[in-house]
C-alpha positions as CSV (number, residue, x, y, z in Angstrom):
1,M,42.6,12.1,-18.1
2,A,41.8,8.7,-19.3
3,N,38.2,8.1,-20.3
4,Q,36.7,5.7,-17.7
5,F,33.9,4.8,-20.1
6,A,36.0,3.9,-23.2
7,L,35.4,0.5,-24.6
8,P,37.9,-2.0,-23.0
9,A,40.7,-3.1,-25.3
10,S,40.3,-6.6,-23.9
11,V,37.1,-8.5,-23.2
12,C,38.6,-10.1,-20.0
13,T,39.0,-7.1,-17.7
14,K,41.1,-7.9,-14.6
15,T,39.7,-6.2,-11.5
16,G,41.8,-6.9,-8.4
17,H,41.1,-10.5,-7.4
18,A,38.1,-11.0,-9.7
19,Y,37.4,-10.7,-13.4
20,A,34.5,-10.4,-15.8
21,T,34.3,-12.6,-18.8
22,P,32.0,-11.8,-21.7
23,I,29.5,-14.6,-22.5
24,K,26.3,-15.1,-24.4
25,P,24.8,-11.8,-25.5
26,C,23.1,-13.2,-28.6
27,Y,24.6,-10.6,-30.9
28,A,28.2,-11.1,-29.5
29,I,28.4,-14.9,-29.9
30,R,29.5,-14.7,-33.5
31,E,32.2,-12.3,-32.7
32,Q,33.8,-14.5,-30.1
33,E,35.2,-16.9,-32.6
34,Q,36.9,-14.0,-34.5
35,R,38.3,-12.2,-31.4
36,K,41.6,-14.0,-31.5
37,K,42.0,-13.3,-35.2
38,L,41.0,-9.6,-35.5
39,P,43.1,-6.7,-34.3
40,G,41.7,-3.8,-32.4
41,P,38.7,-3.8,-30.1
42,S,37.4,-7.3,-29.4
43,W,33.7,-6.5,-29.6
44,T,32.2,-5.3,-32.9
45,T,28.8,-4.2,-34.0
46,P,26.7,-7.0,-35.5
47,T,26.1,-7.1,-39.3
48,P,23.3,-4.6,-40.2
49,G,20.0,-6.3,-41.0
50,S,20.8,-9.5,-39.1
51,H,18.6,-10.7,-36.2
52,D,21.5,-10.1,-33.9
53,S,21.7,-6.5,-35.2
54,K,18.1,-5.9,-34.4
55,A,18.5,-7.2,-30.9
56,Y,21.7,-5.1,-30.4
57,K,19.9,-1.9,-31.7
58,A,16.9,-2.5,-29.4
59,H,19.1,-3.1,-26.4
60,L,21.3,-0.1,-27.1
61,A,18.3,2.2,-27.6
62,T,16.9,1.0,-24.2
63,M,20.3,1.4,-22.6
64,K,20.5,5.0,-23.8
65,E,17.2,5.8,-22.2
66,I,18.4,4.3,-18.9
67,V,21.8,6.0,-18.9
68,S,20.1,9.4,-19.6
69,Q,18.5,9.1,-16.2
70,L,22.0,9.9,-14.7
71,R,21.0,13.5,-15.3
72,Y,19.2,13.1,-11.9
73,L,22.4,12.2,-10.2
74,P,22.3,15.0,-7.6
75,V,18.8,14.1,-6.6
76,I,19.7,10.4,-6.5
77,E,22.6,11.2,-4.2
78,K,20.5,13.3,-1.9
79,C,17.8,10.7,-1.7
80,L,20.1,7.8,-0.9
81,H,21.9,9.7,1.9
82,Q,18.5,10.5,3.4
83,Y,17.4,6.9,3.0
84,Y,20.3,5.5,5.0
85,S,20.0,8.1,7.7
86,F,16.5,6.9,8.6
87,K,16.1,3.3,7.3
88,H,17.8,0.9,9.5
89,N,16.7,-2.4,8.0
90,A,17.9,-1.7,4.4
91,L,18.7,-5.0,2.6
92,V,21.5,-3.5,0.5
93,P,24.5,-2.6,2.7
94,K,25.1,1.1,3.0
95,P,28.9,0.9,2.3
96,V,28.2,-0.9,-1.1
97,V,25.6,1.6,-2.3
98,L,27.6,4.7,-1.2
99,H,30.8,3.3,-2.8
100,L,29.0,2.6,-6.1
101,L,27.5,6.1,-6.0
102,E,30.8,7.8,-5.3
103,T,32.6,5.8,-8.0
104,L,29.9,6.6,-10.6
105,H,30.0,10.3,-9.8
106,T,33.8,10.5,-9.9
107,D,34.0,8.6,-13.2
108,L,31.3,10.8,-14.9
109,V,33.2,13.9,-13.8
110,S,36.7,12.6,-14.7
111,S,35.6,11.4,-18.1
112,G,34.0,14.7,-19.0
113,H,30.5,13.3,-19.4
114,I,29.1,15.8,-16.9
115,L,29.1,19.1,-18.8
116,R,27.6,21.3,-16.1
117,V,25.4,21.2,-13.1
118,E,22.1,23.0,-13.3
119,G,20.2,23.0,-10.0
120,E,19.2,19.4,-9.1
121,Q,20.2,18.0,-12.5
122,V,23.4,17.7,-14.5
123,E,23.8,18.1,-18.2
124,L,25.3,15.0,-19.8
125,G,27.4,15.0,-23.0
126,D,27.1,12.3,-25.7
127,I,25.9,9.2,-23.9
128,S,26.4,6.8,-26.8
129,E,29.8,5.8,-25.7
130,I,28.8,5.1,-22.1
131,S,25.7,3.2,-23.3
132,E,27.7,0.9,-25.5
133,T,30.2,0.2,-22.7
134,V,27.4,-0.5,-20.2
135,L,25.8,-2.8,-22.7
136,L,29.0,-4.8,-23.1
137,S,29.7,-4.9,-19.3
138,S,26.1,-6.0,-18.6
139,S,26.5,-8.9,-21.0
140,T,29.5,-10.4,-19.2
141,E,29.5,-12.9,-16.4
142,V,30.5,-11.7,-13.0
143,V,32.9,-14.1,-11.3
144,I,33.2,-14.0,-7.6
145,T,36.4,-15.1,-5.8
146,P,36.8,-15.7,-2.1
147,S,39.5,-13.0,-1.8
148,L,37.3,-10.1,-2.9
149,D,37.0,-7.1,-0.7
150,L,34.5,-4.2,-0.9
151,H,36.4,-2.3,-3.5
152,G,37.0,-5.3,-5.6
153,F,33.4,-6.3,-5.5
154,C,32.1,-2.8,-6.4
155,A,34.6,-2.7,-9.3
156,L,32.8,-5.5,-10.9
157,F,29.7,-3.4,-11.2
158,C,31.0,0.2,-11.6
159,G,33.9,2.1,-13.1
160,A,35.0,0.5,-16.3
161,N,32.6,-2.3,-15.6
162,L,29.5,-0.2,-15.0
163,R,26.4,-2.4,-15.5
164,V,22.8,-1.6,-16.1
165,E,21.7,-3.2,-12.8
166,T,23.9,-0.7,-11.0
167,I,22.1,2.2,-12.5
168,G,18.7,0.5,-12.0
169,L,19.5,-0.1,-8.3
170,L,20.4,3.5,-7.6
171,C,17.2,4.7,-9.4
172,T,15.0,2.3,-7.5
173,M,16.4,3.1,-4.1
174,A,16.1,6.8,-4.9
175,A,12.4,6.4,-5.8
176,R,11.8,4.4,-2.6
177,A,13.5,7.1,-0.6
178,S,11.5,9.8,-2.2
179,V,8.2,8.3,-1.4
180,F,9.3,7.6,2.2
181,F,9.7,11.2,3.3
182,V,6.8,13.3,4.6
183,D,8.3,16.6,3.5
184,R,8.3,15.6,-0.2
185,D,6.9,18.0,-2.8
186,E,4.1,16.0,-4.5
187,D,4.2,18.0,-7.7
188,K,8.0,18.1,-8.2
189,D,8.9,14.8,-6.7
190,G,6.0,13.0,-8.4
191,A,7.5,13.3,-11.8
192,F,10.9,12.2,-10.5
193,V,9.4,9.1,-8.9
194,Q,7.4,8.2,-12.1
195,D,10.6,8.3,-14.1
196,M,12.6,6.3,-11.5
197,V,9.9,3.6,-11.3
198,W,9.7,3.2,-15.1
199,Y,13.5,3.0,-15.5
200,S,13.8,0.8,-12.5
201,T,11.6,-1.8,-14.2
202,L,13.3,-1.2,-17.5
203,S,16.7,-1.7,-16.0
204,L,15.7,-5.0,-14.3
205,R,14.3,-6.4,-17.6
206,L,17.4,-5.4,-19.6
207,A,19.8,-6.7,-16.9
208,R,18.1,-10.1,-16.9
209,D,18.0,-10.2,-20.7
210,L,21.8,-9.5,-21.0
211,A,23.4,-11.2,-18.0
212,P,24.4,-14.8,-18.5
213,Q,23.7,-15.4,-14.8
214,S,21.9,-13.5,-12.0
215,T,24.2,-11.2,-10.0
216,D,24.0,-9.9,-6.5
217,V,23.1,-6.4,-7.7
218,I,20.3,-7.8,-10.0
219,I,18.9,-9.6,-6.9
220,W,19.1,-6.4,-4.9
221,L,17.5,-4.5,-7.7
222,A,14.7,-7.1,-8.1
223,N,13.9,-6.9,-4.3
224,E,13.9,-3.0,-4.3
225,N,11.7,-3.0,-7.4
226,A,9.2,-5.4,-6.0
227,Q,9.0,-3.4,-2.7
228,L,8.5,-0.1,-4.6
229,R,5.9,-1.5,-6.9
230,S,4.0,-3.2,-4.1
231,F,3.6,0.2,-2.5
232,L,2.5,1.9,-5.7
233,E,0.3,-0.8,-7.3
234,G,-0.9,-2.5,-4.1
235,D,0.4,-5.7,-2.5
236,A,-2.2,-7.8,-4.3
237,S,-1.0,-6.7,-7.7
238,L,-0.4,-9.7,-9.9
239,G,2.6,-7.9,-11.4
240,V,4.1,-7.8,-7.9
241,W,3.5,-11.5,-7.3
242,R,5.3,-12.2,-10.6
243,L,8.2,-10.1,-9.5
244,V,8.5,-12.0,-6.3
245,G,8.4,-15.2,-8.3
246,D,11.2,-14.0,-10.6
247,L,13.2,-13.0,-7.5
248,T,12.7,-16.4,-6.0
249,T,14.0,-17.9,-9.3
250,D,17.1,-15.8,-9.2
251,L,17.9,-16.9,-5.6
252,L,17.4,-20.6,-6.3
253,A,19.4,-20.4,-9.6
254,L,22.4,-19.2,-7.5
255,G,21.8,-21.9,-5.0
256,L,21.3,-19.5,-2.1
257,N,18.9,-21.9,-0.4
258,R,21.8,-24.3,0.3
259,E,24.5,-23.8,2.9
260,S,27.2,-25.2,0.7
261,T,26.9,-22.1,-1.5
262,Y,28.2,-19.9,1.3
263,S,31.5,-21.8,1.7
264,P,34.5,-19.5,2.4
265,E,36.3,-21.4,-0.4
266,R,33.8,-19.9,-2.8
267,T,32.5,-16.6,-1.4
268,P,34.1,-13.8,0.7
269,F,32.6,-13.5,4.2
270,F,30.9,-10.1,3.7
271,L,29.2,-11.3,0.5
272,A,28.1,-14.6,2.1
273,E,26.5,-12.7,4.9
274,C,24.8,-10.2,2.5
275,R,23.4,-13.2,0.6
276,R,22.1,-14.8,3.8
277,R,20.3,-11.6,4.6
278,C,18.9,-11.5,1.1
279,F,17.7,-15.0,1.1
280,V,16.0,-14.9,4.6
281,T,14.4,-11.6,3.7
282,E,13.0,-13.0,0.5
283,Y,11.8,-16.1,2.4
284,Y,9.8,-13.8,4.6
285,L,8.5,-11.7,1.7
286,E,7.4,-14.7,-0.3
287,K,5.4,-15.9,2.7
288,M,3.9,-12.5,3.2
289,F,2.8,-12.1,-0.5
290,G,1.6,-15.7,-0.5
291,L,-0.7,-14.8,2.4
292,V,-2.1,-11.8,0.5
293,F,-2.8,-14.0,-2.6
294,N,-3.8,-17.0,-0.7
295,L,-1.3,-19.1,-2.7
296,P,1.1,-21.8,-1.6
297,P,4.8,-20.8,-1.0
298,R,7.4,-21.2,-3.7
299,I,10.2,-21.7,-1.2
300,T,9.6,-24.3,1.5
301,S,11.8,-25.1,4.5
302,Q,12.3,-28.7,3.4
303,Y,14.6,-27.5,0.6
304,V,16.5,-24.9,2.8
305,D,19.4,-25.5,5.1
306,V,20.8,-21.9,5.2
307,K,22.1,-20.6,8.5
308,L,20.8,-17.3,9.8
309,P,23.0,-14.3,9.0
310,L,25.1,-13.1,11.9
311,D,23.7,-10.2,13.8
312,L,26.4,-7.8,12.6
313,S,26.1,-4.2,11.5
314,D,27.2,-3.1,8.0
315,D,30.3,-1.4,9.4
316,E,31.3,-4.6,11.3
317,L,30.6,-6.7,8.1
318,F,33.0,-4.5,6.1
319,A,35.6,-4.1,8.9
320,Q,38.9,-2.7,7.7
321,T,41.0,-5.6,9.1
322,P,40.4,-9.3,9.9
323,E,41.2,-8.5,13.6
324,E,38.3,-6.0,13.8
325,L,35.9,-8.5,12.2
326,E,36.9,-11.3,14.5
327,E,36.5,-9.0,17.5
328,A,32.9,-8.1,16.3
329,K,32.1,-11.8,15.9
330,S,33.4,-12.6,19.3
331,R,30.8,-10.3,20.9
332,L,27.9,-12.4,19.5
333,T,26.1,-15.1,21.3
334,Q,26.4,-18.8,20.3
335,D,23.2,-18.4,18.3
336,G,24.6,-15.4,16.4
337,W,22.7,-12.5,18.2
338,N,24.5,-9.3,19.2
339,T,24.7,-8.6,22.9
340,D,25.1,-4.8,22.9
341,G,21.4,-4.1,22.7
342,K,21.6,-2.5,19.2
343,L,19.2,-3.3,16.4
344,R,20.6,-3.8,12.9
345,A,19.3,-4.8,9.5
346,A,20.5,-8.3,10.2
347,T,18.5,-8.3,13.4
348,W,15.3,-7.7,11.7
349,A,16.1,-10.2,8.9
350,R,16.8,-12.9,11.5
351,L,13.6,-12.3,13.5
352,R,11.4,-12.3,10.4
353,Y,12.9,-15.5,9.1
354,I,12.3,-17.3,12.4
355,L,8.7,-16.2,12.5
356,S,8.2,-17.1,8.8
357,Q,9.1,-20.7,9.5
358,F,6.1,-20.8,11.9
359,R,3.9,-19.1,9.3
360,E,4.9,-21.8,6.8
361,G,3.6,-24.4,9.3
362,I,0.2,-22.7,9.2
363,V,0.2,-22.4,5.4
364,E,0.3,-26.1,5.1
365,Y,-3.2,-26.4,6.6
366,H,-4.6,-24.0,4.0
367,F,-3.4,-26.1,1.0
368,Q,-3.5,-29.7,2.3
369,A,-5.9,-32.2,0.6
370,S,-7.8,-32.6,3.9
371,Q,-9.1,-29.2,5.2
372,A,-9.6,-30.5,8.8
373,A,-7.2,-28.7,11.1
374,D,-5.5,-30.8,13.7
375,P,-6.2,-29.0,17.1
376,V,-3.3,-30.7,18.9
377,Q,-0.7,-29.9,16.2
378,L,-2.0,-26.3,15.8
379,R,-1.8,-25.7,19.6
380,D,1.6,-27.3,19.7
381,L,2.7,-24.9,16.9
382,S,1.4,-22.0,18.9
383,S,3.3,-23.2,22.0
384,Q,6.5,-23.6,20.1
385,C,6.2,-20.1,18.6
386,R,5.6,-18.6,22.0
387,Q,8.6,-20.5,23.5
388,T,10.8,-19.2,20.7
389,W,9.6,-15.7,21.2
390,D,10.1,-15.8,25.0
391,S,13.6,-17.1,24.6
392,L,14.7,-14.0,22.6
393,L,16.9,-11.5,24.3
394,P,14.9,-8.7,26.0
395,H,16.0,-6.0,23.6
396,L,14.6,-8.0,20.7
397,R,11.0,-8.0,22.0
398,Y,8.5,-5.2,21.5
399,T,7.0,-3.4,24.5
400,Q,4.4,-0.7,24.3
401,D,6.4,1.7,26.4
402,C,9.0,2.0,23.7
403,W,6.9,4.8,22.1
404,E,7.4,6.9,25.2
405,S,11.2,6.2,25.5
406,D,14.1,7.7,23.8
407,M,14.1,4.9,21.2
408,P,14.0,6.3,17.6
409,L,10.5,6.1,16.1
410,T,11.7,4.1,13.2
411,T,13.1,1.5,15.6
412,C,9.8,1.4,17.6
413,Y,7.9,1.0,14.3
414,M,10.1,-2.0,13.2
415,H,9.7,-3.5,16.7
416,A,6.0,-3.2,16.3
417,K,6.0,-4.8,12.8
418,I,7.9,-7.8,14.1
419,H,5.6,-8.1,17.1
420,L,2.6,-8.0,14.7
421,A,4.1,-10.8,12.7
422,Y,4.4,-12.8,15.9
423,L,0.8,-12.1,17.0
424,Q,-0.5,-12.8,13.5
425,I,0.7,-16.4,13.7
426,H,-1.4,-16.9,16.8
427,F,-4.3,-15.1,15.2
428,Q,-4.3,-17.5,12.3
429,I,-3.9,-20.5,14.5
430,Y,-6.8,-19.6,16.8
431,H,-8.9,-18.6,13.8
432,L,-8.4,-22.1,12.3
433,L,-9.2,-23.7,15.6
434,G,-12.4,-21.7,16.0
435,E,-13.8,-22.0,12.5
436,D,-16.6,-24.2,13.6
437,S,-17.4,-22.2,16.7
438,S,-20.4,-19.8,16.9
439,S,-18.3,-17.1,18.6
440,P,-14.6,-16.3,18.6
441,L,-12.3,-18.3,21.0
442,P,-11.1,-16.4,24.1
443,E,-7.5,-16.8,22.8
444,L,-8.5,-15.2,19.5
445,L,-10.0,-12.3,21.4
446,D,-6.9,-11.8,23.5
447,V,-4.5,-11.8,20.5
448,S,-6.9,-9.6,18.5
449,G,-6.9,-7.0,21.4
450,D,-3.1,-7.0,21.4
451,I,-3.0,-6.6,17.6
452,L,-5.5,-3.7,17.6
453,E,-3.6,-1.9,20.4
454,T,-0.3,-2.2,18.5
455,V,-1.7,-1.2,15.1
456,V,-3.4,1.9,16.6
457,Q,-0.2,2.9,18.3
458,M,1.7,2.6,15.0
459,G,-0.9,4.8,13.3
460,I,-0.7,7.4,16.1
461,S,3.1,7.7,15.7
462,R,3.3,7.7,12.0
463,R,3.7,11.4,11.5
464,K,5.9,12.3,14.5
465,G,9.1,12.0,12.5
466,A,10.5,12.9,9.2
467,F,10.2,9.4,8.0
468,T,6.8,8.2,6.9
469,S,5.7,4.6,7.3
470,N,4.6,3.8,3.7
471,D,3.4,0.3,4.6
472,L,1.0,1.4,7.2
473,P,-2.1,1.2,5.0
474,L,-1.4,-2.4,4.3
475,I,-0.8,-3.1,8.0
476,L,-4.1,-1.4,8.9
477,L,-6.0,-3.5,6.3
478,S,-4.3,-6.9,6.5
479,V,-3.6,-7.0,10.2
480,G,-5.7,-4.3,11.9
481,L,-9.0,-5.0,10.1
482,P,-9.3,-8.7,10.8
483,S,-8.7,-8.1,14.5
484,A,-11.2,-5.3,14.5
485,A,-13.7,-7.6,12.9
486,V,-13.2,-10.3,15.5
487,L,-13.6,-7.8,18.4
488,S,-16.6,-6.0,16.9
489,T,-18.2,-9.4,16.5
490,A,-17.6,-10.2,20.1
491,L,-19.1,-6.9,21.2
492,E,-22.2,-7.5,19.0
493,N,-22.6,-10.9,20.5
494,I,-22.7,-9.3,23.9
495,T,-25.5,-6.9,22.8
496,Q,-27.5,-10.0,21.8
497,D,-26.6,-12.1,24.9
498,P,-25.6,-10.2,28.0
499,S,-24.3,-13.5,29.6
500,R,-21.4,-13.4,27.2
501,I,-18.4,-11.5,28.4
502,L,-15.0,-10.5,27.1
503,P,-11.8,-12.2,28.5
504,P,-10.6,-10.6,31.8
505,G,-7.8,-8.7,30.1
506,I,-10.0,-6.9,27.6
507,K,-12.2,-3.9,28.5
508,K,-15.1,-2.9,26.3
509,S,-14.3,0.8,26.6
510,A,-10.7,0.2,25.4
511,V,-11.9,-1.9,22.5
512,I,-14.5,0.7,21.4
513,R,-11.9,3.5,21.7
514,N,-9.4,1.6,19.6
515,L,-12.0,0.7,17.0
516,S,-12.9,4.3,16.6
517,V,-9.3,5.3,16.3
518,L,-8.6,2.6,13.7
519,A,-11.6,3.8,11.6
520,S,-10.2,7.4,11.7
521,Q,-6.7,6.2,10.7
522,L,-8.1,4.2,7.8
523,E,-9.8,7.3,6.5
524,S,-6.6,9.3,6.4
525,V,-3.6,7.0,6.1
526,A,-3.5,6.3,2.4
527,S,-2.7,9.0,-0.1
528,S,-4.5,9.4,-3.5
529,R,-1.5,7.8,-5.3
530,E,-1.8,4.6,-3.4
531,R,-3.7,1.6,-4.7
532,N,-5.0,0.7,-1.2
533,Q,-6.8,4.1,-0.6
534,A,-10.2,2.9,-1.8
535,F,-10.0,-0.2,0.4
536,C,-9.0,1.9,3.4
537,L,-12.0,4.1,2.9
538,Q,-14.3,1.1,2.6
539,A,-12.9,-0.5,5.7
540,A,-13.3,2.7,7.7
541,K,-17.0,3.0,6.7
542,A,-17.6,-0.6,7.6
543,I,-16.1,-0.3,11.1
544,T,-17.9,3.0,11.8
545,E,-21.3,1.7,10.8
546,K,-20.9,-1.5,12.7
547,L,-19.6,0.4,15.8
548,D,-22.5,2.9,15.7
549,K,-25.0,0.0,15.8
550,I,-23.1,-1.7,18.6
551,L,-23.2,1.5,20.7
552,D,-26.9,2.0,20.0
553,K,-27.6,-1.5,21.3
554,F,-25.5,-0.9,24.4
555,A,-27.4,2.3,25.1
556,T,-30.9,0.7,24.8
557,S,-33.0,-2.1,26.1
558,K,-30.4,-3.3,28.6
559,F,-28.8,-5.3,25.8
560,Q,-31.9,-7.1,24.7
561,A,-31.4,-9.0,21.5
562,T,-33.3,-7.8,18.5
563,P,-33.7,-9.6,15.1
564,D,-32.2,-6.8,13.0
565,V,-28.7,-7.2,14.4
566,A,-28.4,-10.9,13.7
567,I,-25.3,-11.7,11.8
568,S,-26.0,-13.4,8.5
569,T,-23.7,-14.7,5.8
570,D,-26.5,-14.9,3.2
571,V,-25.5,-11.6,1.6
572,S,-22.1,-11.6,-0.1
573,P,-20.2,-8.4,0.8
574,V,-18.4,-8.5,-2.6
575,S,-21.5,-8.6,-4.7
576,V,-22.7,-5.1,-4.3
577,L,-21.3,-1.6,-5.0
578,T,-20.1,0.8,-2.3
579,P,-22.0,4.1,-2.4
580,N,-20.3,7.4,-1.8
581,I,-16.8,6.2,-2.8
582,D,-15.4,8.2,-5.7
583,S,-14.7,5.9,-8.6
584,S,-11.5,7.9,-9.2
585,L,-10.2,6.5,-6.0
586,T,-10.8,2.9,-6.9
587,G,-9.1,2.9,-10.2
588,G,-12.0,1.1,-11.8
589,A,-12.3,-1.4,-9.0
590,G,-15.7,-0.2,-7.7
591,E,-17.2,-3.7,-7.9
592,I,-14.3,-5.5,-6.3
593,G,-14.1,-6.0,-2.6
594,A,-17.0,-3.5,-2.2
595,I,-19.7,-3.6,0.5
596,N,-23.2,-2.3,0.9
597,L,-23.1,0.3,3.6
598,D,-26.9,0.5,3.8
599,D,-27.4,-3.2,4.7
600,Y,-25.5,-3.6,7.9
601,E,-28.1,-5.7,9.7
602,N,-27.2,-8.5,7.3
603,F,-23.5,-7.6,6.7
604,D,-20.9,-10.0,8.2
605,L,-17.9,-7.7,8.8
606,M,-15.8,-10.5,10.3
607,S,-16.1,-12.8,7.2
608,W,-15.4,-9.8,4.9
609,A,-12.3,-8.8,6.9
610,I,-10.9,-12.3,7.3
611,D,-11.3,-13.0,3.6
612,F,-10.4,-9.4,2.6
613,D,-9.1,-9.0,-0.9
614,L,-6.7,-6.1,-1.2
615,G,-7.3,-5.8,-4.9
616,N,-7.8,-7.7,-8.1
617,T,-7.1,-5.0,-10.5
618,A,-4.1,-2.9,-11.2
619,S,-3.5,0.7,-10.5
620,D,-2.3,3.5,-12.8
621,W,1.2,2.4,-11.8
622,T,1.0,-1.0,-13.3
623,M,3.9,-1.9,-15.5
624,M,3.2,-4.4,-18.3
């Protein structure tokens, strides 16, 4: 049988309706002028000792390391099938990934490169030939034509055109799938994840070095890599922020912020919709990470005119016939929402993008020259956000009773995350409006109560299924902790002044119960391999100590105010060390974001939580 990984006899490899043309690998430029003159293979090894030769050897050596990870192919296949059976908001369409995976496996077997299968690994033959072929393919420009179908698109990145970003994408998604599952074997799976993380990052670097232009698979790889490393390094890792910046550059370089890029004369329908999903997802992620770093956005709406992706499933997107696709599109509303009540990856992407536009409106106040917030404009923004949310179809809005229904837990969890994004917009608005007030605004208390109730419910449900919510530590810290600080401050104010009361919809007993549950969840939610564990432990201790003092005051003196509970901002909560927190948990960050648990009479939990820094140092997972 023909070797699928043999060097192509021609540099221009026709693939259905599309083709790949080799351009610009530095060590191949000199050969381009000679290709028409020399017989035989059109791509030759650079002259030994030249600069191009050194680059070629370095890239080839790296490529061999990456290709060698295909020995994990059985594990990768298992992880990806599990991943798509549970994760319903995956950015990379399932048909694309499974087709790439199947093609890769088939080609490795047919070409004889898989010598034998030993348990969960395969023994590979000489990978030099594959590595050289992948190096060449990865150095070519991918040309997209409007008549491409799924098979033609995948053929640009697999088979005879196997590219390094394809291998990297599969490794990265396998690593993400592995850390998702609660039944994972920490000892066995830990080594696999370590390898996949390293070669994911290595593949992304090499793909960008070799490719003349960003490709769709490079963008998917960059997104998956950023998501994986934010989990392992912490969302406030500078490395992750750089990755998000590079991903933004890739998107803008392809013009994915402009609607004209998606013209059917230039891009097939399925790929245009995939790119829309990708762009609006990155728009959301960029706003989210900007919030963590307290930095201005790189992508602003004034430079964006992209339409929302249609609310179609992956199967509908890759319909077998034009008639099936048109039938699916006909079932959508005029605004592009589905009407069957089902929730798809595109559904979540649309919701997040809509809410991110309101978040951008708030961000402007943080970075404008004048720091004075305009109350009228802020309340108008809140009103517009509420009207937009209320206008959504009923099945798109979160309700607390979903947890007790037959709705899958993963769907309930995603509903809750979107709901938190909506509530957080109002939280930020009312926090800005009440910055000069001596006590939290009633509206801020109301939204904080809703946030705390939602976060606690997400924590309670996290271990009911086979799929673990690996972003829960960040949610508890970045969303739950500020709302807990606001509510505990309100309770403490009541202990000092009994005339103060909570808004009618909030009961003290419910707030105290939820604060206790949140503290317990913070103590147990993060594993030792996560960067956020130390901060979760600090936050749990902070809430517990503050809650104990509040309860003591409620139980004595009929709420008479005493000097030792006065809130003061004279002591900086980041200036002192936290006792009783093992330094091995903090990864050397004991003096960062720490608090003095022995000085709670003067400690301002609210200020610390609102300005909470998720980490300024890297974890053991940091990739240089």
